C-alpha positions in Angstrom: 101.0 120.9 122.9 103.4 118.0 122.4 103.5 116.6 118.8 102.0 113.3 119.7 99.2 115.1 121.7 98.3 117.4 118.7 98.2 114.4 116.5 95.8 112.6 118.8 93.7 115.6 119.0 93.3 115.9 115.3 92.5 112.2 114.9 90.0 112.3 117.8 87.8 114.4 115.4 86.9 111.1 113.7 85.4 109.4 116.7 83.5 110.4 119.9 83.3 108.3 123.1 79.8 107.8 124.6 79.4 105.5 127.6 83.0 104.3 127.3 82.7 103.0 123.7 83.5 104.6 120.3 80.7 105.8 118.2 81.7 105.9 114.5 81.1 109.2 112.7 80.8 109.8 108.9 84.2 109.5 107.2 86.4 112.5 107.7 88.5 114.1 104.8 91.8 114.6 106.4 94.0 117.5 105.3 97.6 116.9 104.0 98.8 118.1 107.5 96.6 115.7 109.5 97.5 112.8 107.2 101.2 113.5 108.0 100.4 113.6 111.7 98.4 110.4 111.4 101.5 108.7 109.9 103.6 110.1 112.7 101.5 108.1 115.3 102.1 105.0 113.2 105.9 105.4 113.3 108.0 103.8 116.1 108.4 106.1 119.2 111.4 108.3 119.2 111.3 108.9 115.4 110.2 112.3 114.0 108.1 112.6 110.8 110.3 112.5 107.7 113.4 111.9 109.7 115.4 108.7 110.3 117.4 108.0 113.5 120.6 109.1 111.6 119.0 112.4 110.6 118.4 111.5 107.0 115.1 112.1 105.4 113.0 109.0 105.2 112.0 109.6 101.7 115.4 110.1 100.3 116.4 107.3 97.9 119.9 105.9 98.7 120.2 105.0 94.8 118.9 107.8 92.6 119.8 109.2 89.1 122.0 111.7 90.9 123.8 109.3 93.2 124.1 106.3 90.8 127.3 105.4 89.0 127.6 108.1 86.4 129.3 105.7 83.9 126.2 103.6 83.7 124.2 106.5 82.3 126.6 106.8 79.5 126.1 103.2 78.4 124.0 102.7 75.2 123.2 99.5 73.4 121.4 100.3 70.1 120.6 96.6 69.3 118.1 96.5 72.1 117.3 100.2 72.3 114.2 102.3 71.9 113.3 100.8 68.4 113.1 97.3 69.9 111.1 98.7 72.9 108.6 100.0 70.5 108.6 96.8 68.5 107.6 94.9 71.6 104.8 97.3 72.3 103.5 97.0 68.7 103.6 93.1 69.1 101.5 93.5 72.2 99.0 95.8 70.5 98.7 93.3 67.6 97.9 90.5 70.0 95.2 92.7 71.7 93.5 93.3 68.3 94.7 96.8 67.7 94.6 97.5 63.9 97.9 98.2 62.2 99.0 98.6 58.6 100.8 95.3 59.1 99.9 91.9 60.6 103.3 91.1 62.2 106.5 92.7 63.4 109.6 91.3 61.5 112.5 91.4 63.9 115.6 92.1 61.7 117.4 93.9 64.5 119.4 91.2 66.2 121.3 88.1 65.2 119.1 85.6 67.0 118.9 82.8 64.4 116.5 80.5 66.3 114.1 83.4 67.0 114.0 83.9 63.2 113.0 80.4 62.6 116.3 78.6 62.1 116.0 74.9 63.3 118.5 73.7 65.9 121.3 71.3 64.8 120.1 67.9 65.9 123.4 66.6 67.4 123.8 69.7 69.6 120.4 69.3 71.1 120.8 65.4 71.5 124.0 65.9 73.5 122.5 68.6 75.7 119.3 66.6 76.3 121.2 63.6 77.3 123.4 65.5 79.7 120.3 67.4 81.2 118.4 64.2 81.6 120.7 61.1 81.8 117.8 58.7 81.9 117.7 59.3 78.2 120.9 57.4 77.8 118.8 54.2 78.0 116.7 55.5 75.0 117.5 53.5 71.8 116.5 56.4 69.6 119.6 58.5 70.5 122.8 57.7 68.3 125.7 55.9 69.9 128.2 58.8 69.5 125.9 61.3 71.2 125.5 59.0 74.1 129.2 58.4 74.3 130.0 62.1 74.3 127.2 62.8 76.9 128.5 60.2 79.2 132.1 61.5 79.0 130.9 65.1 79.7 128.8 63.9 82.7 131.9 62.1 84.1 133.7 65.4 84.0 130.9 67.2 85.9 130.7 67.3 89.7 128.4 64.6 90.9 127.9 63.7 87.2 125.3 66.5 87.0 125.0 69.7 85.0 123.6 71.3 88.1 127.0 71.4 89.7 129.5 74.3 89.4 132.4 73.7 87.1 135.9 75.0 87.5 136.0 78.8 86.9 137.8 78.7 83.6 135.5 75.9 82.4 135.4 72.0 82.5 138.9 70.8 81.8 138.0 68.2 79.2 136.1 70.9 77.2 139.0 73.3 77.5 141.1 70.5 76.0 138.6 70.0 73.2 138.6 73.7 72.4 142.4 73.6 72.1 142.2 70.7 69.8 139.7 72.5 67.7 141.9 75.5 67.4 144.9 73.4 66.5 142.8 71.7 63.7 141.5 75.0 62.5 144.9 76.7 62.4 146.6 73.9 60.5 148.5 72.3 63.4 149.6 75.3 65.3 149.5 74.1 68.9 147.0 75.5 71.5 147.5 75.2 75.2 144.2 74.4 77.2 145.7 76.5 80.1 145.2 79.5 77.8 141.6 78.7 77.2 138.8 80.3 79.3 135.3 79.4 78.6 132.8 82.2 79.0 129.1 83.3 79.0 129.1 83.9 75.4 131.9 85.9 73.7 130.6 89.2 75.2 131.5 88.2 78.8 135.0 87.3 77.8 135.5 90.6 75.8 134.5 92.7 78.8 136.7 90.6 81.1 139.8 91.5 79.0 138.7 95.1 78.8 138.5 95.2 82.7 142.1 93.9 82.8 143.3 96.6 80.3 141.7 99.7 81.8 143.6 101.9 84.1 145.1 105.4 84.7 143.6 108.8 84.9 143.6 111.9 82.7 146.0 111.6 79.9 147.2 108.3 81.2 143.7 106.7 81.0 143.5 103.7 78.9 142.3 104.2 75.3 140.9 101.3 73.3 140.7 101.4 69.4 137.5 100.1 68.0 136.1 100.0 64.4 133.4 102.5 63.3 130.9 101.1 62.4 131.2 98.9 65.5 129.2 96.3 67.5 127.8 98.4 70.4 129.1 96.0 73.1 132.4 97.8 72.8 131.3 101.4 73.2 128.9 100.2 76.1 131.7 98.4 77.8 134.2 101.2 77.5 131.6 103.7 78.8 130.9 101.5 81.8 134.6 101.1 82.6 135.2 104.8 82.0 137.8 104.1 79.4 138.6 106.3 76.2 137.0 105.1 73.1 139.2 105.6 70.0 137.4 105.5 66.7 139.0 104.3 63.6 136.8 104.3 60.4 136.4 101.3 58.0 136.5 102.3 54.4 132.9 102.1 53.0 134.0 102.9 49.5 136.2 99.8 49.6 133.8 97.1 51.0 134.5 98.3 54.6 138.1 97.5 54.4 140.4 98.2 57.3 143.1 100.7 56.4 146.3 100.9 58.4 146.9 104.5 57.5 143.5 105.2 59.3 144.6 103.2 62.3 147.7 105.4 62.4 145.7 108.6 62.1 143.5 107.5 65.0 146.2 106.4 67.2 148.3 109.7 66.7 145.2 111.7 67.5 144.3 109.6 70.6 147.8 110.0 72.1 147.2 113.7 72.7 144.6 112.9 75.3 144.9 109.3 76.5 147.1 106.2 76.5 146.1 103.8 73.7 146.7 100.2 74.8 144.4 97.9 72.8 143.2 97.5 69.3 139.9 95.6 68.7 139.1 93.9 65.3 135.8 92.3 64.4 136.4 89.7 61.6 134.0 88.9 59.8 132.5 92.2 60.6 129.6 93.2 62.6 127.6 95.2 61.4 129.5 95.6 58.0 129.8 92.0 56.9 133.2 92.3 55.5 136.0 89.6 55.7 139.5 90.8 56.3 142.1 89.5 53.8 145.2 87.7 55.0 147.4 90.7 53.9 145.3 93.1 55.9 145.6 90.9 59.0 149.4 90.8 58.6 149.5 94.6 58.4 147.3 94.9 61.4 149.4 92.6 63.5 152.5 94.5 62.4 151.0 97.8 63.3 149.9 96.6 66.8 153.2 95.0 67.5 155.0 98.2 66.3 152.9 100.4 68.4 152.8 98.0 71.4 149.0 97.5 71.4 147.2 94.5 72.9 145.1 92.8 70.2 141.5 91.7 70.7 140.3 89.5 67.8 136.5 89.1 67.8 136.0 86.0 65.6 132.5 84.9 66.4 131.4 84.8 62.8 134.3 82.6 61.6 131.9 80.0 60.1 129.9 82.8 58.3 131.8 83.5 55.1 129.8 83.6 51.8 131.5 85.6 49.2 133.6 84.1 46.4 137.3 84.7 47.1 136.7 85.5 50.8 138.3 83.1 53.4 138.4 83.4 57.2 142.0 83.6 58.6 142.3 83.5 62.3 144.5 86.2 63.9 146.4 83.5 65.9 147.2 81.5 62.7 148.6 84.5 60.9 150.5 85.7 63.9 152.4 82.4 64.2 153.0 82.2 60.5 154.6 85.6 60.7 157.5 84.2 62.7 158.9 84.3 66.2 159.3 88.1 66.2 155.5 88.3 66.5 154.4 84.8 67.8 156.7 85.0 70.8 155.8 88.6 71.9 152.5 89.9 70.6 149.7 89.8 73.1 146.4 88.6 71.6 143.0 87.5 73.0 140.6 85.8 70.5 137.0 85.1 71.0 134.4 82.6 69.7 130.8 81.8 70.5 128.0 79.2 70.0 125.6 82.0 69.3 126.5 82.6 65.7 128.0 80.4 62.9 125.7 77.5 61.9 124.8 76.9 65.5 122.7 79.9 66.5 122.6 78.7 70.1 122.2 82.3 71.6 120.2 81.3 74.7 122.8 78.8 75.9 125.3 81.5 76.4 128.5 79.6 75.6 131.8 80.8 74.3 135.6 80.9 74.8 138.6 83.0 74.7 142.2 82.1 74.0 145.0 84.3 75.4 148.4 84.4 73.7 151.6 85.8 75.2 149.8 87.2 78.3 152.1 88.0 81.2 151.9 85.1 83.7 151.1 87.4 86.7 148.2 89.0 84.7 147.0 85.6 83.6 146.7 84.7 87.3 144.7 87.8 87.8 142.5 86.8 84.9 141.9 83.4 86.6 141.0 85.3 89.8 138.6 87.7 88.0 136.6 84.9 86.2 136.3 83.0 89.5 134.2 85.9 90.9 131.3 84.7 88.9 132.1 81.1 89.9 131.7 79.6 86.4 130.1 80.0 82.9 126.7 78.3 82.4 127.5 74.5 82.3 124.8 74.0 79.7 126.5 76.4 77.4 129.8 74.6 78.0 128.2 71.3 77.0 126.9 72.7 73.7 130.3 74.4 73.0 131.9 71.0 73.4 129.4 69.4 70.9 130.5 72.2 68.4 134.3 72.0 68.8 134.3 68.2 69.2 131.7 67.5 66.5 131.0 64.2 64.6 133.6 63.1 62.2 133.3 61.0 59.0 132.2 57.5 59.9 130.4 58.5 63.1 126.7 57.6 63.3 125.7 61.4 63.6 128.1 62.8 60.9 125.9 62.6 57.9 122.9 64.4 59.5 125.1 66.8 61.2 127.0 67.8 58.1 123.8 68.1 56.1 122.2 70.4 58.6 125.4 72.5 58.8 125.7 72.9 55.1 122.0 73.7 54.7 122.2 76.5 57.3 125.3 78.0 55.8 124.0 77.6 52.2 120.8 79.4 53.1 122.7 82.3 54.7 124.9 82.7 51.6 121.8 82.8 49.4 120.2 85.4 51.6 123.3 87.4 51.7 123.4 87.6 47.9 119.7 88.4 47.7 119.9 91.2 50.3 122.8 92.8 48.6 121.2 92.5 45.1 117.8 93.7 46.1 119.0 96.8 48.1 121.3 97.9 45.3 118.4 97.7 42.8 116.2 99.9 45.0 116.4 103.7 44.7 117.9 105.4 47.7 120.0 102.4 48.9 123.6 101.4 48.5 124.8 98.2 50.0 128.2 96.6 50.0 128.6 92.9 49.5 127.7 90.9 52.5 130.9 88.8 52.5 130.3 87.2 55.8 128.6 87.4 59.3 124.7 87.8 59.4 124.0 91.5 58.6 123.7 94.0 55.8 124.6 97.7 56.6 123.2 99.7 53.7 123.6 103.3 53.2 120.3 105.3 52.8 119.8 108.6 51.1 117.6 110.9 53.3 116.3 114.1 51.7 117.2 117.4 53.6 113.6 117.9 54.8 113.6 114.5 56.5 116.9 115.4 58.2 115.3 118.7 59.4 112.2 116.8 60.6 114.3 114.4 62.6 116.2 117.2 64.3 113.0 119.0 65.1 112.0 115.9 67.0 115.4 115.5 68.6 116.2 112.3 66.8 119.1 111.2 64.5 117.9 111.2 61.0 118.3 107.3 60.5 116.5 106.8 63.9 113.7 108.9 62.5 113.6 106.8 59.4 113.8 103.5 61.3 110.9 104.5 63.7 108.7 105.5 60.7 109.6 102.2 59.0 108.6 100.2 62.1 105.3 102.1 62.6 104.2 101.7 59.0 105.6 98.3 57.9 106.3 96.3 61.1 109.9 96.0 60.1 112.4 96.4 63.0 116.0 97.4 62.1 118.6 99.3 64.0 119.8 102.8 62.9 123.4 103.2 61.9 123.9 106.0 64.4 123.8 103.2 67.0 126.9 101.6 65.5 128.8 104.8 64.6 129.1 106.2 61.1 130.9 109.1 59.3 129.3 112.5 59.8 126.7 113.1 57.1 126.1 109.5 56.2 123.1 107.4 57.3 122.7 103.7 57.5 120.8 100.8 59.2 121.7 97.3 60.2 119.4 94.5 59.3 120.0 90.7 59.8 119.7 88.3 56.9 118.3 85.6 59.1 114.5 85.7 58.3 113.3 82.7 56.2 113.9 83.3 52.5 110.3 84.1 51.7 109.9 86.5 54.7 113.2 88.1 53.8 111.9 88.8 50.2 108.7 90.4 51.7 110.8 92.5 54.1 113.1 93.7 51.3 110.0 94.6 49.1 108.3 96.5 51.8 111.6 98.3 52.7 112.0 99.5 49.1 108.4 100.6 48.9 108.6 102.4 52.2 111.7 104.3 51.2 110.1 105.5 47.9 107.1 106.7 49.8 109.3 108.4 52.5 111.4 110.1 49.9 108.4 111.5 48.1 106.9 112.7 51.3 110.0 114.8 52.3 111.3 115.8 48.9 
């Protein structure tokens, strides 16, 4: 019997015709075979069950774990990993009334200042509000300098609207203001706006430069040197691009200092299996909070020049320096002050963002990069690459402009702006000191000074039985510790294994962003939990 005939015969069991009309019978329980045949009748004529016109199975997924880009499966980003996923679940359970040993989840896992309660800087929000809704320019409650800035920025936008695309490297007047900001910051060293590319936060710009750098196969594949511990953006981007990650270790015994001898060791080892082409520096450090000395920066520049490495300087925390005797020095400034031998040949890309500093405007996604001594042909390719995404968010560009072209003494907004900026940075400095002191007084912790940035990266002592228990569950020991910490206290931190660390050492990263009183509670709970945890596994 033809396939369609057999199917109709099976289906006919569900109804009988009497007097030309159907008489409904009790529901029939179809077997799996008859269900497949039923579906066959519902498919267009000419198609066979389970087969497409091209011979492929209908149920085959075009995109599956087996067929997807294998590089994506290697990407890991600990800052928003399984710990945070569980934290979100716990927050939902608390809202639903599920009883926990805590009343709230304290998110100390990410440098999101406003989410932790930091108030926005008034001037930045006034300018962005005026640009978003120009009718507010008639409102007498807005200061004159904010209105003047908003009007000029709107004139630079297509149709005088933030809803229009900008040029791909960013709005020209804002690129000029960024160049002016860099010149002031670096003591008069000139900056060319043509070398400024605005971006969707600093992360987008960093990945763009890495895309330009990665090439080759086998032993000629591009290798990129990154610090360990590192910000997981770097390892994630290198995995996605199928580049070779070259680890160099910061010196924990010396406040996470960068040692050129360690750079040389890592480079020589890497040259056996790849082609090292770039060196990444994070200054001030994330997650380690160290601030590089000028002498160290000079040594790094000389090393990179000598070994023909492209320098990437991640400087998004340049406003966040707290320790006495520490000072931020931009790589570009030091490079130019070292003389023409370096300033005319050394290739450098430096990055900044509105997400950190005193601003904390993470959600606006604004940032920039400046490229120095880039090959003109490559810079044309860079311009082409950024144009693929059309332009960075115009709202982020607007806030960036208010940061780099900020109120000056005598302007109507200056006093409040400076007061708010100093308050934010002063509070962060106090919390950096409190975190270091409290952790070092607690048994089982050792914390280097938080010289800058927004994080502490303390070392934790875990007893051997805890390490064995973690391995039995297939977890890194510090992940095991952090998950237990979350479940029992509601404190969400990120295990050091997500940033990289020397074998046999265990850490976690926590932000210093919570309000002071909440930070005190967090540190107290942390100390109490470690004491209990240590006793349990001793």
